[in-house]
KOLLUM-868919 format. One line per 3 residues: number of its first residue (from 1); their letters; for each residue x, y, z of N, C-alpha, C. Coordinates in steps of 0.1 Angstrom, whole numbers. Each point is the difference from the previous one (the first is absolute). Example, Ala and Ser with C-alpha at 12.3 -4.5 7.8 and 13.67 -1.06 7.14 Angstrom:
# KOLLUM-868919
1> AS> 132 -57 78 -9 12 0 9 12 0 ~ -4 11 -7 9 11 0 -8 11 8
//
This chain:
# KOLLUM-868919
1> MNP> -1585 1163 291 -10 -8 -8 -9 -8 9 ~ -13 0 -3 -10 -7 9 5 -15 -2 ~ -1 -8 12 3 -14 -1 -8 -7 -9
4> NAE> -13 5 -2 -8 -7 -9 0 5 -15 ~ 12 6 -3 1 6 -14 -1 -11 -10 ~ 6 -12 1 1 -10 -9 -14 -5 -3
7> ATI> -8 -2 10 -13 -5 -1 -9 10 -7 ~ 2 12 3 -7 12 -6 2 0 -15 ~ 13 -1 -3 4 1 -15 -6 -12 -7
10> NKK> 1 -12 6 -6 -12 -7 -15 0 -1 ~ -7 6 10 -14 3 -1 -3 9 -12 ~ 7 10 -2 -2 10 -11 2 -8 -13
13> TNR> 10 -8 0 5 -7 -12 -11 -9 -4 ~ -7 -7 10 -9 -11 -4 -13 6 -3 ~ -4 12 4 -14 5 -1 -1 3 -15
16> DGM> -10 -6 -7 -3 1 -14 13 -3 -9 ~ 9 -8 5 12 -2 -8 9 11 -4 ~ -1 11 8 7 12 -5 14 -1 4
19> IPK> 10 5 -7 15 0 1 3 13 8 ~ 6 1 11 3 12 6 8 10 -9 ~ -3 12 2 7 11 -8 15 0 4
22> PSA> 8 4 -10 15 1 3 3 9 13 ~ 9 -5 8 6 8 11 14 4 -3 ~ 6 8 8 13 4 -2 8 -4 13
25> LID> 12 -4 -1 9 -3 12 13 8 -4 ~ 2 9 10 11 10 -1 10 -2 12 ~ 13 0 -3 10 -4 10 4 13 7
28> VSN> -2 1 13 6 11 7 9 -5 12 ~ 3 -12 -2 9 -6 10 15 4 -1 ~ 8 -5 8 15 4 0 7 -7 -11
31> QSL> -7 -9 -7 6 -5 -13 3 11 -10 ~ -8 11 1 1 10 -10 10 11 4 ~ 9 -3 10 11 10 5 9 2 -12
34> NSL> 6 14 -1 10 2 -10 14 -3 6 ~ 10 2 -7 14 -3 5 4 7 13 ~ -7 11 3 3 8 13 -8 -6 12
37> GEN> -9 -10 -3 -8 -5 11 -13 8 2 ~ -4 8 -10 -11 9 1 -12 -7 -7 ~ -11 1 7 -13 -5 -8 -5 11 -9
40> LSF> -2 -4 -13 -3 11 -9 -16 2 -3 ~ -7 -6 9 -15 2 -1 -4 15 1 ~ 9 8 7 -4 14 1 9 9 -7
43> FPI> 6 -5 -11 7 8 -10 -10 9 -6 ~ 2 14 -1 -10 9 -4 -2 0 -15 ~ -12 -3 -5 -4 0 -14 -11 9 -2
46> AGI> 2 11 -8 -9 10 -3 -8 5 13 ~ 9 2 10 -5 6 11 -7 -8 11 ~ 0 -14 -3 -5 -9 10 9 -12 1
49> ALI> -2 -9 10 8 -11 2 -1 -10 -12 ~ 10 -7 -2 0 -11 -10 -12 -10 2 ~ -1 -4 12 -10 -10 3 -14 5 -2
52> EYQ> -2 13 3 -14 5 -3 -1 2 -15 ~ 10 3 -8 -2 2 -14 -3 -14 -6 ~ 7 -10 5 -2 -14 -5 -15 -5 3
55> IRT> -5 3 12 -14 -3 3 -10 7 -9 ~ 3 14 -1 -10 6 -9 0 -4 -14 ~ 13 -4 -5 1 -5 -13 -8 -12 -3
58> VAE> 1 -11 10 -7 -12 -3 -15 2 3 ~ -4 10 8 -14 2 3 -5 7 -13 ~ 7 9 -7 -5 7 -11 -1 -11 -12
61> AGI> 8 -10 1 -1 -10 -10 -12 -10 2 ~ -7 2 11 -13 -8 2 2 -10 10 ~ 10 -1 8 3 -10 10 -7 6 14
64> DHV> -8 -7 5 -7 6 13 4 -6 13 ~ 10 -8 0 6 -6 12 14 -2 -2 ~ 7 8 9 15 -1 0 5 -6 13
67> VLW> 9 -10 -1 6 -6 12 15 6 1 ~ 3 4 10 14 4 4 8 -10 7 ~ 10 -5 -5 10 -10 6 9 6 8
70> TED> -1 0 14 9 7 9 9 -10 6 ~ -3 -12 2 10 -10 5 7 4 13 ~ 13 5 -3 10 2 11 0 15 5
73> LFS> -9 7 -5 0 15 5 -2 0 14 ~ -9 -8 6 -4 0 14 6 -9 9 ~ 11 -5 -5 9 -11 7 7 6 12
76> EDN> 5 -7 10 7 6 10 15 -3 0 ~ 5 -2 -13 14 -4 -1 10 11 5 ~ -5 12 0 9 12 3 -4 5 14
79> EGN> -5 -8 9 -5 4 13 10 8 7 ~ 13 -4 -1 11 7 8 6 12 -7 ~ -5 4 -12 6 9 -8 -10 13 0
82> NSA> 3 9 8 -10 11 1 -2 8 -13 ~ 11 1 -8 -1 8 -13 -8 -8 -9 ~ 2 -13 -1 -8 -9 -10 -14 1 5
85> LET> -3 0 12 -14 -1 5 -7 13 -3 ~ 8 13 2 -6 12 -4 -4 1 -15 ~ 11 -6 -9 -3 0 -13 -13 -7 -5
88> KAH> -1 -13 7 -12 -8 -3 -12 6 5 ~ 0 7 11 -12 6 5 -4 12 -9 ~ 9 6 -5 -3 12 -8 -6 -4 -14
91> FNF> 5 -12 -4 -4 -6 -13 -15 -5 2 ~ -2 -7 11 -13 -6 3 -10 11 1 ~ 3 10 7 -8 13 2 -5 5 -14
94> QLV> 9 2 -8 -3 5 -14 -9 -9 -8 ~ 3 -13 2 -8 -10 -8 -14 0 5 ~ -2 1 13 -13 0 6 -7 12 -5
97> NVI> 7 11 -1 -7 13 -4 -5 -1 -15 ~ 8 -6 -8 -3 -2 -14 -13 -10 -1 ~ 1 -11 7 -12 -9 0 -13 7 5
100> ERL> 1 7 10 -12 6 6 -5 11 -11 ~ 8 6 -6 -4 10 -9 -7 -6 -12 ~ 7 -11 -5 -6 -7 -12 -13 -7 2
103> RKE> -1 -5 13 -12 -8 4 -12 10 0 ~ 3 12 4 -11 11 0 -5 3 -14 ~ 8 -4 -9 -3 2 -15 -7 -13 -6
106> AIH> -3 -8 9 -8 -13 -3 10 -10 -8 ~ 14 1 2 9 -10 -6 2 -10 11 ~ -3 -13 -3 1 -11 7 14 -6 2
109> LSL> 5 3 12 14 -5 3 1 -9 12 ~ 8 -10 -2 3 -10 10 15 -1 3 ~ 3 -2 12 15 -2 4 2 -15 3
112> IHG> 11 -6 -7 3 -14 3 14 -1 6 ~ 1 -7 12 13 -1 7 6 -13 -2 ~ -6 -10 -1 5 -15 0 -4 -7 -11
115> RQE> 8 -11 -4 -3 -7 -13 -12 -9 2 ~ -3 -5 11 -13 -8 3 -11 9 -3 ~ 1 13 4 -11 10 -1 -1 3 -15
118> LSA> 11 2 -8 1 3 -14 -9 -11 -7 ~ 4 -13 3 -6 -11 -7 -14 0 1 ~ -6 6 10 -15 0 2 -7 13 -6
121> AFS> 9 8 -6 -6 14 -5 -6 -2 -13 ~ 4 -10 -8 -6 -1 -13 -5 -15 -3 ~ -8 0 -10 -6 -13 -4 9 -6 -11
124> DNQ> -2 -13 -4 9 -7 -10 -2 7 -14 ~ -13 3 -3 -2 4 -14 -1 15 -1 ~ 6 7 10 -1 15 0 14 4 -7
127> SVL> -1 11 -8 12 6 -5 5 11 9 ~ 12 1 1 8 9 9 10 8 -7 ~ -1 13 1 10 9 -6 11 0 10
130> LLE> 12 -4 -3 11 0 8 9 12 -3 ~ 3 8 11 9 12 -3 10 1 11 ~ 13 1 -5 12 3 8 -1 13 7
133> GDC> 5 1 11 -1 12 9 7 13 -7 ~ 10 -3 -8 7 11 -6 -2 1 -16 ~ -12 -5 -4 -4 1 -14 -11 10 -2
136> LPS> 1 8 -11 -10 10 -3 -4 -2 -14 ~ -12 -7 -3 -6 -1 -13 -10 11 -3 ~ -2 1 -13 -11 9 -4 -13 -6 1
139> VHL> -11 7 2 -13 -5 1 -4 -9 -12 ~ 4 4 -12 -3 -8 -12 6 -14 0 ~ 12 0 6 6 -13 1 -7 -9 9
142> VET> -3 6 11 -8 -8 10 -13 -6 -5 ~ -7 10 -8 -13 -4 -7 2 -12 -10 ~ 11 1 -6 4 -10 -11 2 -14 7
145> LVR> 6 0 11 2 -13 7 -12 -5 5 ~ -8 9 7 -12 -4 5 -10 -6 -10 ~ 0 5 -12 -8 -6 -10 2 -13 -4
148> NTA> 12 -5 4 4 -13 -4 -8 -10 9 ~ -4 -13 -5 -5 -9 8 10 -12 4 ~ 11 1 -6 11 -10 3 12 8 7
151> PTL> 8 -7 7 12 5 7 9 8 -11 ~ 4 12 5 6 8 -10 12 8 7 ~ 12 0 -5 11 7 5 3 13 -9
154> LTT> 2 12 7 4 11 -7 15 0 0 ~ 7 1 -12 14 -2 -1 5 13 -7 ~ 13 2 1 7 12 -7 12 -6 -9
157> EDG> 2 6 -10 12 -4 -8 13 2 8 ~ 8 -9 -1 14 2 7 7 10 -7 ~ 4 11 9 7 11 -7 6 8 11
160> ISS> 7 12 -3 6 8 9 -11 7 10 ~ -12 3 -6 -10 6 9 -8 -10 8 ~ 3 -12 -1 -8 -9 8 9 -9 9
163> QEF> 12 5 2 10 -9 8 -5 -2 15 ~ -9 8 5 -5 -1 14 -11 -10 2 ~ -5 -5 -12 -10 -10 1 6 -15 3
166> ERI> -8 -9 4 4 -14 2 1 -7 -12 ~ 12 -5 -4 2 -8 -13 -7 -13 2 ~ -8 -4 -11 -7 -13 0 6 -9 -11
169> DAS> 7 5 -11 6 -8 -9 10 8 -8 ~ 5 -4 -11 11 6 -7 -5 14 -7 ~ -11 0 -2 -5 14 -7 -10 9 7
172> ERW> -5 -5 11 -11 8 7 2 1 14 ~ -7 9 7 0 2 14 -14 2 5 ~ -2 -4 12 -13 1 6 -4 14 3
175> GGI> -11 6 -4 -4 14 2 -5 2 15 ~ -1 -10 8 -4 2 14 -15 -1 2 ~ -7 -4 -11 -15 -1 1 -5 -12 -8
178> ALV> -9 -8 5 -5 -12 -7 -15 -3 4 ~ -7 -7 -8 -12 -6 4 1 -14 2 ~ -2 -4 13 2 -14 4 -13 -7 4
181> EGK> 0 -12 2 -11 -8 5 0 -1 14 ~ -12 1 6 -1 0 14 6 -12 7 ~ -1 -12 -7 5 -11 6 15 -1 3
184> IIR> 7 8 -9 15 0 2 2 8 14 ~ -7 11 1 1 7 12 -4 -7 13 ~ -10 -8 -2 -5 -9 11 10 -10 5
187> EAK> 10 -3 -9 11 -9 4 12 7 5 ~ -2 14 3 11 7 5 6 -5 14 ~ -10 -7 8 4 -4 13 10 -11 -1
190> NIP> 3 -6 -12 10 -10 -2 14 7 -4 ~ 1 13 -3 11 5 -4 9 4 12 ~ 13 -4 -1 9 3 12 0 14 4
193> DDW> 2 2 13 -2 14 6 12 9 -6 ~ 12 -5 -3 10 9 -5 0 3 -14 ~ -11 -6 -7 0 4 -15 -10 12 -2
196> DLI> 3 7 -11 -8 12 -3 -14 -5 -5 ~ -10 3 7 -13 -5 -4 -4 4 -14 ~ 0 12 -2 -4 6 -13 6 -6 -12
199> LTI> 14 0 1 7 -6 -11 -2 -14 -2 ~ -2 -8 12 -2 -14 -2 -13 -3 -6 ~ -10 7 4 -14 -1 -8 1 3 -15
202> MRQ> 8 11 -2 2 3 -15 7 -11 -7 ~ 10 -6 5 8 -11 -5 -10 -12 -3 ~ -6 -3 11 -10 -11 0 -9 1 -13
205> TMQ> -5 12 -1 -11 3 -10 7 -2 -14 ~ 13 5 -1 7 -1 -13 2 -14 -4 ~ 5 -8 9 3 -14 -1 -12 -9 -4
208> SGC> -12 4 6 -12 -8 -3 -6 4 -14 ~ 7 10 -7 -5 4 -14 -10 12 2 ~ 4 11 -7 -8 11 1 3 9 -12
211> KRI> -9 10 -3 0 9 -10 10 11 3 ~ 6 6 -9 9 12 3 -4 12 -8 ~ 0 12 7 -2 12 -6 12 9 0
214> TVK> 8 3 -9 13 6 0 -1 15 -4 ~ 5 9 9 2 14 -4 15 4 1 ~ 2 11 -5 14 6 1 0 9 13
217> APV> 9 -2 8 1 9 12 9 12 -2 ~ -4 10 7 -10 2 9 -13 5 -6 ~ 0 7 -12 -10 6 -7 -3 -6 -13
220> NGN> -12 -4 -4 -3 -4 -14 -13 5 -4 ~ 0 11 -8 -13 6 -3 -7 6 11 ~ -12 -6 3 -9 4 11 3 -8 12
223> DFI> 9 -10 -1 1 -10 11 15 4 7 ~ 0 -4 12 13 2 7 1 -10 12 ~ 11 -4 3 3 -9 10 14 4 7
226> FKI> -1 5 12 12 5 7 3 -10 11 ~ 13 -2 2 5 -7 12 6 11 9 ~ -5 3 11 3 11 9 13 -4 8
229> TKN> 10 8 -1 11 0 9 2 12 7 ~ 8 1 10 2 11 9 8 12 -9 ~ 6 -4 -10 8 10 -7 -8 6 -12
232> KNN> -13 -5 -1 -8 6 -11 -5 13 5 ~ -1 9 -10 -4 14 3 -16 2 -1 ~ -7 3 9 -13 2 0 -6 7 -11
235> AFI> 7 12 -3 -5 8 -11 1 -8 -14 ~ 11 -7 0 3 -8 -13 -11 -10 -2 ~ -3 -7 11 -11 -11 -1 -13 7 -4
238> SKG> -3 11 7 -13 7 -2 -1 5 -14 ~ 11 5 -6 -2 4 -14 0 -11 -9 ~ 5 -11 3 0 -13 -8 -14 -4 0
241> IYQ> -7 0 11 -14 -5 2 -9 10 -7 ~ 2 13 1 -9 10 -7 2 -2 -15 ~ 12 -1 -5 1 -1 -14 -7 -13 -6
244> ATE> 1 -10 8 -7 -13 -6 -15 1 2 ~ -5 9 8 -15 0 2 -7 12 -5 ~ 8 10 -5 -7 12 -4 -9 -4 -12
247> NKC> -10 8 -2 -8 -2 -12 7 5 -12 ~ -5 -6 -12 7 4 -13 -6 14 -5 ~ 6 9 6 -6 14 -4 7 5 -13
250> DKN> -6 11 -5 6 6 -11 11 10 5 ~ 13 -4 -1 10 7 4 3 14 -7 ~ -9 8 1 1 13 -7 10 9 8
253> IFY> 2 13 -5 11 9 5 -5 4 14 ~ -12 1 3 -5 2 15 5 -11 9 ~ -3 -12 -5 4 -12 9 15 0 2
256> KKI> 7 2 -12 15 -2 1 6 11 8 ~ -4 12 -2 7 13 6 -4 3 14 ~ -14 -2 2 -6 4 13 -4 -11 9
259> FSK> -9 -9 -5 -5 -9 9 9 -11 5 ~ 10 -3 -9 11 -10 4 8 5 12 ~ 2 14 0 7 6 11 -8 -1 13
262> IID> -14 0 -2 -7 0 13 0 -15 5 ~ 1 -9 -9 1 -14 3 13 -3 8 ~ 12 5 -5 12 -1 5 1 5 14
265> KNI> -6 10 3 0 7 14 -9 -8 9 ~ -10 -7 -5 -10 -7 9 -1 -14 -4 ~ 12 -7 -3 -1 -14 -6 -6 -9 9
268> ILF> 3 2 14 -7 -10 9 -15 1 1 ~ -6 12 -1 -14 1 -1 -6 -7 -13 ~ 6 3 -10 -4 -6 -14 1 -15 1
271> TRK> 10 -4 5 2 -16 1 -11 -6 8 ~ -3 6 12 -10 -6 8 -14 1 -6 ~ -4 10 -6 -12 3 -6 -3 -7 -13
274> RNI> 11 -1 -8 0 -7 -14 -11 5 -8 ~ -5 14 0 -11 3 -7 3 14 -7 ~ 8 1 -10 5 11 -6 -12 8 -6
277> SLY> -10 -8 -6 -11 7 -7 -8 9 10 ~ -1 -5 12 -7 10 10 8 12 3 ~ 14 -1 0 7 13 2 0 8 -11
280> LLI> 0 -5 -12 -1 9 -12 -13 5 -1 ~ -11 -5 4 -13 6 0 0 12 10 ~ 6 -4 12 -1 11 9 8 12 -4
283> TTF> 12 -2 -6 9 10 -6 -8 9 -10 ~ -8 -7 -8 -8 6 -11 -9 10 7 ~ -8 -3 10 -9 7 6 7 12 9
286> VFI> 12 -2 4 7 10 6 4 11 -9 ~ 4 -3 -13 3 10 -10 -12 7 -5 ~ -12 -8 0 -11 7 -5 -5 11 11
289> FLS> 1 -4 13 -3 9 10 10 13 0 ~ 12 -3 -2 9 11 -1 -2 9 -13 ~ -4 -5 -10 -4 7 -13 -12 9 4
292> LLF> -10 -4 7 -11 8 4 4 10 9 ~ 8 -4 10 5 10 10 8 12 -7 ~ 9 -4 -9 8 10 -7 -9 9 -9
295> SLT> -11 -6 -6 -9 7 -9 -7 11 9 ~ -4 -4 12 -9 9 8 9 12 6 ~ 14 -3 1 9 10 6 7 7 -12
298> NMP> -5 0 -13 6 8 -10 13 -4 -4 ~ 4 -14 0 13 -4 -4 -3 -10 -12 ~ -3 6 -11 -3 -9 -12 11 -9 -6
301> ILS> 12 4 2 12 -9 -5 0 -12 9 ~ -1 2 12 2 -12 10 -12 -8 -1 ~ -12 6 -3 -13 -8 -1 1 -9 -12
304> VLS> 5 6 -12 1 -8 -12 10 -11 2 ~ 12 3 6 11 -10 4 -6 -12 8 ~ -7 4 10 -6 -10 9 -9 -10 -8
307> LIL> -8 7 -9 -10 -8 -8 7 -9 -9 ~ 10 5 -6 9 -9 -10 6 -12 9 ~ 5 3 12 5 -11 9 -10 -9 3
310> SGL> -13 4 3 -10 -9 4 -3 -10 -13 ~ 0 7 -11 -2 -9 -13 10 -11 -2 ~ 13 4 2 10 -9 0 0 -12 10
313> SIS> -4 4 12 -2 -10 11 -10 -10 -3 ~ -12 4 -5 -11 -9 -3 4 -7 -11 ~ 8 4 -10 5 -7 -12 9 -12 5
316> SNK> 8 3 10 8 -10 5 -7 -12 6 ~ -12 3 4 -7 -11 7 -10 -8 -8 ~ 2 3 -14 -9 -9 -10 8 -12 -3
//
């Protein structure tokens, strides 16, 4: 972060009385380690790393500046441990590759290493989307939080499917994502070093009084919120994301018997693109092309069959 970041932000804030657009703060520090001591930021989600999926999700929701909280990733605590150093170097190399690739797509990313630097990254009256490093929300849930003007927590109902989330009271758990005030993050320099920064900011926001949006975990209609752990299956998560985000198509016999099989075989592709209408349209044109081809090669039965399938395909897309 530029040393003059705080002055720059305040300048933008004061000009014409404009309030800065919401930013996002995502945790990629070692606070997000799982029980095996592994950082989950590169857990594969729909064919890409979790951290890249998170960044793309918040960018799709309209946030144009994402701050990555790295804290102890670059520390020298393990200087005498070659294995630990190799693991850290590999992780840092992957992280830099993701950042460079996303920056080429005009996504504004900043890395923050220390709490003093973090406190200068936001203005007091700026809204910040806080996201745990092992949390995976739907775009719609992120958009819902960002639309709020007051601090808001996303929570899940306490139950068997939400046991991995952080409990906040007798009936609810924190979903790992919140909209918080910039002034709370600016006070992060006063949080003890051995405290979990993200959880502490969340609890401070909750104690100061905030709105709550509660969903059922992990999937509720078109919304989903996953807590990633090492034992979670990538295909299971991908299918859950796809089912929550697929368009409401007419599930006719073509969709149920043919297209659903294509989805199952290519679940990661469909999860990443999340545009079933496009693929149904492509399928329709493929069948029309086959119908013409079979007609020209004197295969009338196959031509008619392909034409029927093209009609069913376009019907599913309505």
